[in-house]
C-alpha positions as CSV (number, residue, x, y, z in Angstrom):
1,R,42.2,13.7,3.8
2,R,44.0,15.5,6.6
3,T,43.4,18.9,8.2
4,G,45.8,21.4,6.2
5,Q,45.7,18.3,2.9
6,H,44.5,20.0,-0.9
7,T,41.8,18.7,-2.2
8,G,42.5,18.9,-5.7
9,W,40.5,21.7,-6.8
10,G,43.0,24.5,-4.8
11,K,41.4,24.4,-1.1
12,M,42.6,23.6,1.7
13,I,40.2,20.9,4.1
14,T,40.0,22.8,8.0
15,E,38.9,21.5,10.3
16,A,36.7,22.7,14.0
17,P,37.7,21.2,16.3
18,R,35.9,18.3,17.8
19,K,33.6,17.2,20.3
20,T,33.3,15.6,22.9
21,V,30.8,12.0,23.8
22,S,29.4,14.6,25.9
23,E,29.2,17.2,24.2
24,L,27.3,15.6,21.6
25,S,25.4,14.1,23.9
26,A,24.4,17.3,25.8
27,M,23.4,18.6,21.8
28,L,20.9,15.7,21.5
29,D,19.5,15.9,24.8
30,D,18.0,19.5,24.3
31,A,16.9,18.2,21.1
32,R,15.2,15.1,22.2
33,P,12.1,16.1,23.6
34,M,11.0,17.3,19.3
35,V,10.6,13.2,19.0
36,R,8.1,11.6,18.2
37,T,6.5,15.2,17.8
38,L,4.5,16.5,14.4
39,W,5.3,20.0,13.0
40,R,3.5,21.8,9.9
41,H,5.7,23.1,7.4
42,Y,5.4,26.9,6.8
43,K,4.4,27.1,2.6
44,T,2.9,23.7,2.0
45,G,1.3,23.0,5.4
46,K,2.1,19.8,5.0
47,R,2.7,18.1,8.3
48,Y,5.7,15.8,9.2
49,A,7.2,13.9,12.2
50,V,9.8,14.1,13.9
51,L,10.7,10.8,14.0
52,L,14.9,10.5,16.1
53,V,17.6,13.4,15.9
54,A,20.9,12.5,15.6
55,I,24.9,13.5,14.5
56,A,26.2,14.5,11.9
57,E,29.2,12.4,12.0
58,A,31.7,14.9,10.0
59,T,30.2,17.6,10.9
60,Q,28.5,17.4,14.1
61,E,25.7,19.7,14.1
62,V,22.6,18.1,15.4
63,L,20.3,16.4,12.2
64,V,16.5,16.3,11.9
65,I,15.5,12.5,11.1
66,Y,11.4,14.0,9.4
67,A,9.0,11.7,7.4
68,P,6.3,13.4,5.9
69,L,2.4,12.0,7.4
70,G,1.2,8.7,5.4
71,C,4.2,8.4,3.4
72,G,7.4,5.6,3.8
73,V,9.3,8.1,2.9
74,N,12.7,10.0,5.1
75,F,14.2,13.0,4.9
76,V,17.3,14.3,7.5
77,R,18.0,18.2,7.9
78,P,20.2,20.1,10.4
79,L,18.7,21.1,12.9
80,S,19.6,24.5,12.5
81,E,17.5,25.1,9.4
82,W,14.7,23.4,10.8
83,E,14.9,26.1,13.9
84,E,15.3,28.9,11.1
85,I,12.5,31.7,10.6
86,V,12.5,32.5,7.0
87,E,10.5,35.4,5.0
88,Y,6.6,34.0,3.8
89,E,5.0,36.4,1.6
90,G,6.2,39.8,3.3
91,K,6.6,38.5,6.5
92,R,8.9,36.4,8.5
93,V,7.5,32.5,9.7
94,A,9.2,30.0,11.7
95,R,10.1,26.8,8.8
96,F,8.2,25.1,10.7
97,V,6.6,24.7,13.9
98,P,4.6,22.2,16.2
99,S,1.2,20.4,15.1
100,K,-1.8,19.2,17.2
101,G,-2.8,14.9,16.6
């Protein structure tokens, strides 16, 4: 659908200006160092391997593609959510923290 077109639910579609390939590449360059690293989840303590970073075509946000260790399933989460500080047991903690081998 084009920007400004009705969705059928009474809402208008609006889009942010599209980024250039150079801008998208720079966004990925900033996130690439986390590829092939291990991370621990704040709540479960489970460890995850970051497999890849990518750009979501629709939103142009950086995504983290990751998998729990020992599991054949891959997951995806926006980088902004990956890096988010959350409240847990009365403390502010990082959602994921680097984990040693």
